[in-house]
N, C-alpha and C positions, 0 to 999 in steps of 0.2 A: 717486142713488148712483152713485159713479166707482168703478172697478175697473181696476188697472193688472196685466195676467197676463203674468207671464213677461217682463217689457217687458227689450231690450237695446237699444242705439243704435251704431252704429258710424259715424266721422267718416273721410274722404280715402278715398284708394285706394290701393292697391299697399303698398309699404311703408311707407307714411305713414298707415296705415289706423290707426285710434286706438278703442279700444271705451269710451266714455263712462258705459256704463250696461249693468249685467250682472243677467239675470232678476230683475228689481224685481215683488214680488207687492204689492198695496196694495187694502184697498177702504177705500174714505172713505164713511160714512154722510151723508146729506144733513142739511142745516142744522148741520153740524159744524164745529169750526175745528181743523185739523190744521197744526203744522208739522214742517218737514221743515228737520232740522240736519246738517251734517258737514264736513269739511276744505273750504277754497277749491277751486273748478275740480275738485268730483268730480263734479257731475253731476244739483245739484238744480235748474237753472234747466233744463237740459235735459230733465228729467221735466217741470216747468211747460210746457215749448213741445210737448210731446206732448200734455197735456191741452186746451192749447189747438188744437190741431191744426196748427200753425206748424212741427214735424218729425214725421215720420211711423218709428213704430219700426221696427230693425231686422227685430227678433224679438218675439213677443209684440203684445199689443193693447190700445189702452185701450178702455174701453167706458164710454158717458157716458150714463147715462138708459135705459139697455138697447141701446143702440147702438153700434157699434165708430165710434171717432172716423176717418175718413177724409179731413176737410177741414176749413176753419178752422171753430172750433167757437164758432157766434154765441151762445152761452147763457153764456158766459164774458166777465168783465171782465179786464181785467190792467194791473196799477202796479207800476212799476219802480222802481231805486232813483232812477232821473233820472227830472222829471216830467212833461218831453215838451210843456210848454205853448207855443202857438202867441205868441212876441212880439207880433205885430200885434193881437192880438184881445184884447178885455178881460176880466173874470174872466167877465161873464156870458156874453161870449159863446164862451169856453175851455168852459167847461161846458155850454152848450147845444148844441156840436158833434156831437155824436154823434145828437140828434134831427135837428139842420139836415142832415146825410149821409143821415137816411132819409124827407126830406120834409115832416118836421111842419111846421105853420102857425108862422109868426113869434110871433103870440102865444102860441099854447101851448106852444111850446119856452121861451119868456121865462118863462109861468108854472112850468112844472116847474123850473128853472133856479134861480128865485128861491127857492122853498121849499125847495130842497139849501142855497143859500147861508144860507138862515136855519138847518137842519139843522147845520150845520158852523160856524157864527159868523164868514162873513164879511160880515155886515151892511153898507151903508155903503162897502163895496169892490168894488161892481157894476160900476163905470166904468174901476177901476183896470186898468195893465198889467203883465204879469210882474215887468217889470224895477222895479216899484215895491215890491213885496213881498218878504216875509221869507221863509226857507225853510220856515217852520212853516205860513205862508200860500200859499206853492204848494203844499204838499203837501196843503192844504186842498180846493184847487181840483182839483187830480189826482184825490183823492179822490171828489170829487162828480161829475166830469165821469165818472168811472168807473160811478158807482151811478146816474145819470141815467137810463140806458134800462135800468133793473130786472134785471142780470145773476144768473141763478141762482145763479152761482158765481163768486168773487174770488179771482184768482191773484195774490198778492203776493209780488214779488221782491225781499228788503231794500227794501222802501219808505221806511223810516225810518233806514237805517245812517247817514245823511249829515247828521242833524241830532244835536245836544247832548244831554245825558242828560234836561235837562228837559223839553224838547221831544217828545221820544220818549214819556216819561209821558203828556204833554195829548196827543199822535196814538194811544196805546192808550186812554187812556180815551175821547177819541172815536171809534175802531174799535171798542169792545165797548158803546156805548151803540146805534150806530147799528146794529150786529149782532143787539142784542137786540129791537129793534122789526123790523128785514126779516128775520133769521134764514136768510142764505145760505148756503149753505157755503164756508168758508174755507178755500184750502191757501196755506201763510205759508212762504217760505224765509226762513231767516235765519242768522247765524253767533253772533247773541247768545242764550246758554240762559236767561238772564233773561227776556228777550223771550217766550220762546218757551214758557214756562212761564206767562207771566202771561197770556198771551193763549188757548192752546191747551187743547184737550180731547184730545188725543194729541198726541204728539213722537216722531217718525219720525227716528233716527240712524241716519246712512249712514257707509259705507266710504269711505276716498280711492277715487280712481275706479281701475279701473271703479264706480260706484256699485250697493251693494246694502245691503240691509238690516239693518243691525247690530243694532237696538234697537227695539221699537216699545211705548212704554209711555203706559198711560192717564195723566191728571193729574186725578186725584182732589181737586180743590179746590171748594170750592161756588163757585155762580153767583148774581147778580152778582159780581163780582168789583171790589174797591178796589184799581188797578193801583198805589197807591204802599203800602198797608198787608200786601198779600197776601205780598208777599216779604220781609215780616220774622220770617214764621210758622214756627212747627217744623215743619209740613208742607209747606210750600215748601221750604226746607232740605233736608228729609231726598229730598225727588225732586229738586232739584239734584245733591245726591250721588251718587245712584244715576246718574242719567244720564251726568257728567261723569265717573264711574271708568269707562265704557264707553267715550265720546267723548274723553277723554283718551287710550286707545289709538290710535286714530287719527291724533292728532297725534305721539303718542310715535314710532311708527313712520315716519313722515316722517323725523324727525331720524335715524333709523339709516342 
């Protein structure tokens, strides 16, 4: 269970002090997928960083597994828009890096990395370097590396934003297939409402900065989901319109 209790976050000092997040209260159930959406710069990534223990709240607290997060949260995996692969390491060695850093033997970490390479569809690319990979393949490497040490929670900060529409569909399908087998809790930050509804059990809409919860909507679509077909259903369109009606208000206010 992840709980955000009255979370606020300020940056800067004196006259330059800025409030990024204001009084956010959220409860995220284990093994669920929750998408956070809102205007650019409203504080969604700041919330992820507080769940990860990279930032400390100015007000309130993050409760993870019954304990307050006060330091780096080693139970979470973090994947950002940038893949952050090490260019001098092969696909296999990039994926195996988390186990190498924790002292796992070479043979064991290679065995586990090879199993994930199979799961994400990168067989035959074990010895390739990041510079020779497509954008979609680099995302697969980044996803596999995050999953290797089996974090209980995945924090995804616009991980597929740089991909074209077709590759995003492929990555959505891969993510849901991996999640259906491992059932981690996933918190996804996105600007893509279609992506949010396709993947999530809940979509939380945030106001413009400072971020506060404007809407929290359950996504009542059956699982498993066909990521291509689900978006053409009446149920999907109804959910989309309901969320967009609220989300649009934040963008309209930005123009005033």
